[in-house]
C-alpha positions in Angstrom: -3.4 -12.9 -13.8 -6.2 -11.3 -15.8 -8.6 -10.5 -12.9 -6.2 -8.3 -10.9 -5.3 -5.2 -12.9 -1.6 -5.3 -12.4 -0.5 -2.0 -13.9 3.3 -2.0 -14.0 4.9 1.4 -13.3 8.5 1.3 -12.2 11.5 3.6 -12.7 12.6 1.3 -15.5 9.4 1.2 -17.6 7.8 3.7 -20.0 4.8 1.5 -20.9 2.3 3.6 -18.8 -1.1 2.2 -17.9 -1.3 -1.5 -18.8 -4.8 -2.9 -18.5 -5.2 -6.7 -18.0 -8.9 -6.9 -17.4 -11.9 -4.7 -18.2 -12.0 -2.2 -21.1 -11.4 1.4 -20.3 -14.5 3.2 -19.2 -16.1 0.2 -17.5 -18.6 1.3 -14.8 -17.4 1.3 -11.2 -19.5 1.2 -8.1 -16.6 1.2 -5.5 -13.7 3.6 -5.0 -10.9 2.0 -7.0 -8.3 0.2 -4.8 -4.6 0.4 -5.4 -2.6 -2.3 -3.7 1.1 -1.5 -2.9 3.4 -4.4 -2.1 6.5 -4.5 0.1 10.2 -5.3 0.0 10.9 -8.1 -2.5 7.2 -8.2 -3.3 5.2 -7.9 -6.5 1.7 -7.5 -7.7 1.2 -11.3 -7.3 1.2 -10.8 -3.6 -2.4 -9.6 -3.8 -3.9 -12.8 -5.3 -5.8 -13.7 -2.1 -6.8 -10.1 -1.6 -8.3 -10.1 -5.1 -10.4 -13.1 -4.3 -11.6 -11.5 -1.0 -12.5 -8.2 -2.6 -14.3 -9.9 -5.6 -16.3 -11.9 -3.1 -17.1 -8.6 -1.3 -18.7 -7.2 -4.5 -15.8 -5.5 -6.2 -15.3 -5.9 -9.9 -12.0 -6.5 -11.7 -11.8 -3.0 -13.1 -11.8 -1.6 -9.5 -8.7 -3.5 -8.4 -5.2 -2.4 -9.3 -1.7 -3.4 -8.1 1.2 -0.9 -8.3 4.5 -2.7 -8.9 7.8 -1.0 -8.5 11.6 -1.7 -8.0 11.7 -2.4 -4.3 15.5 -1.8 -4.0 15.4 1.8 -5.1 14.6 4.8 -2.9 11.1 4.8 -1.5 10.9 8.4 -2.7 11.3 7.2 -6.3 8.7 4.5 -5.7 6.3 7.1 -4.2 6.7 9.3 -7.2 5.8 6.4 -9.4 2.8 5.7 -7.2 1.7 9.3 -7.7 1.8 8.8 -11.5 0.0 5.5 -11.2 -2.8 6.9 -9.1 -3.5 9.6 -11.6 -3.7 7.0 -14.4 -6.1 4.9 -12.3 -8.3 8.0 -11.8 -8.2 8.8 -15.5 -9.1 5.3 -16.4 -12.0 4.9 -13.9 -13.3 8.4 -13.8 -13.1 8.4 -10.0 -11.9 11.4 -8.0 -10.1 9.3 -5.3 -8.6 5.9 -4.7 -8.3 3.7 -1.6 -4.8 2.4 -0.9 -3.9 -0.9 0.7 -0.3 -1.5 1.5 1.9 -4.2 3.0 5.3 -3.9 4.7 7.6 -1.4 3.0 4.6 -0.4 0.9 3.6 1.6 3.9 6.6 3.9 3.4 5.9 4.3 -0.3 2.2 5.1 0.4 3.0 7.4 3.3 5.6 9.4 1.3 3.1 9.8 -1.5 0.3 11.0 0.8 2.4 13.2 3.1 5.2 14.5 1.0 4.0 14.5 -2.6 0.5 16.0 -2.2 -1.3 12.7 -2.6 -3.7 13.1 0.4 -6.6 14.7 -1.5 -6.6 11.7 -3.9 -6.8 9.0 -1.2 -10.1 8.3 0.5 -8.9 5.4 2.8 -5.4 4.2 3.5 -5.1 0.7 5.0 -1.6 -0.4 6.2 -1.1 -4.1 6.8 2.1 -4.7 8.8 3.4 -1.5 7.3 6.9 -0.4 8.1 5.6 3.0 8.9 8.2 3.8 11.6 10.8 1.5 10.2 12.1 -1.9 11.3 15.5 -3.1 12.6 15.1 -6.0 10.2 16.2 -3.6 7.5 19.7 -3.9 8.9 20.1 -7.1 6.8 19.7 -5.3 3.5 21.4 -1.9 3.9 23.1 -2.2 0.5 19.7 -1.1 -0.9 18.5 2.5 -0.7 15.1 1.4 0.4 16.4 -0.5 3.4 18.6 2.4 4.5 15.5 4.6 4.5 13.5 1.8 6.3 16.0 1.5 9.2 14.8 3.2 12.4 16.3 6.7 12.9 16.9 7.3 9.2 16.6 10.8 7.8 13.8 9.5 5.6 11.7 8.3 8.6 12.4 11.5 10.5 11.0 13.6 7.6 8.1 11.2 7.0 6.9 11.1 10.6 7.4 14.7 11.6 4.0 16.4 12.3 0.6 14.9 11.6 0.9 11.2 10.8 -2.7 11.0 9.4 -3.2 14.3 7.6 -6.4 15.5 6.0 -9.8 13.8 5.7 -8.3 10.5 4.5 -9.4 7.7 6.8 -6.4 5.6 8.1 -6.3 2.1 9.6 -3.4 -0.3 10.4 -3.1 -4.0 11.3 -0.2 -5.1 13.4 0.8 -8.2 15.4 3.4 -9.3 18.0 3.9 -12.4 15.9 5.0 -10.4 12.8 8.7 -11.2 13.0 9.8 -8.7 10.4 8.4 -5.4 11.6 10.6 -4.9 14.7 9.3 -3.5 17.0 6.0 -4.8 15.8 4.0 -1.7 16.8 6.1 0.3 14.4 3.1 -0.1 12.0 0.8 2.1 14.2 0.0 5.6 13.1 -1.1 8.4 15.4 -4.7 9.2 14.5 -5.4 6.0 12.7 -7.7 3.1 13.7 -4.9 0.7 14.9 -6.0 -2.9 14.9 -4.0 -5.4 17.0 -4.0 -8.9 15.4 -3.5 -11.6 18.1 -0.9 -13.6 16.1 -0.1 -13.3 12.5 3.3 -13.5 10.6 4.5 -10.9 8.3 4.0 -12.9 5.1 1.0 -14.7 6.6 -1.1 -11.5 6.2 -1.1 -11.8 2.5 -3.2 -15.0 2.7 -5.1 -14.0 5.9 -8.7 -13.8 4.7 -9.9 -12.6 8.1 -7.6 -9.6 8.0 -8.1 -8.9 4.3 -11.9 -9.1 4.9 -11.6 -6.5 7.7 -9.6 -4.3 5.3 -12.3 -4.6 2.7 -15.0 -3.7 5.2 -12.9 -0.7 6.4 -12.7 0.6 2.8 -16.5 0.4 2.6 -17.2 1.9 6.0 
């Protein structure tokens, strides 16, 4: 997919910044957006979001998707995200990015922002059905380090959510729904200090093609 800049940075790759769209140095008018997928996800999850953001005035060289090994520790994935953000900043010349995450991508993003010094580099953080306080659904995949960390009460979550849940001058927003079915309890997505948006009824995977929610996210980033 040429239009979405799917820059692949995982624990298994040493390829660095891979550009699939505009040449380096192309002008940007928006804060670059970094999309962070969830458990079993990939950069391809953001195809509808790409369409929505392009319709909203973004250009291809302003949209990036971080792809990682979803079975590994979220700490490792967050360290990869930290490297990825710096490469996006170097490529675009921007001083900050906006992060949009889905599902377990919330944990990867939050660990980067709160534990790895990422907050000054993040202008907005939008969490769509993020597993920000864990989900009991993770009990089905406890053979993976990421799911152990995502299960409510884990040491990872206790560390992550101790203190200010929305630090610094980053603007935070979440979208959550009682029809989610994967984030259990469904209000686990909410962050203290964020603009928490209740969606009347949307499934966990349905968010990825929900143009109304994705449009709301795009407007939040430009607010």
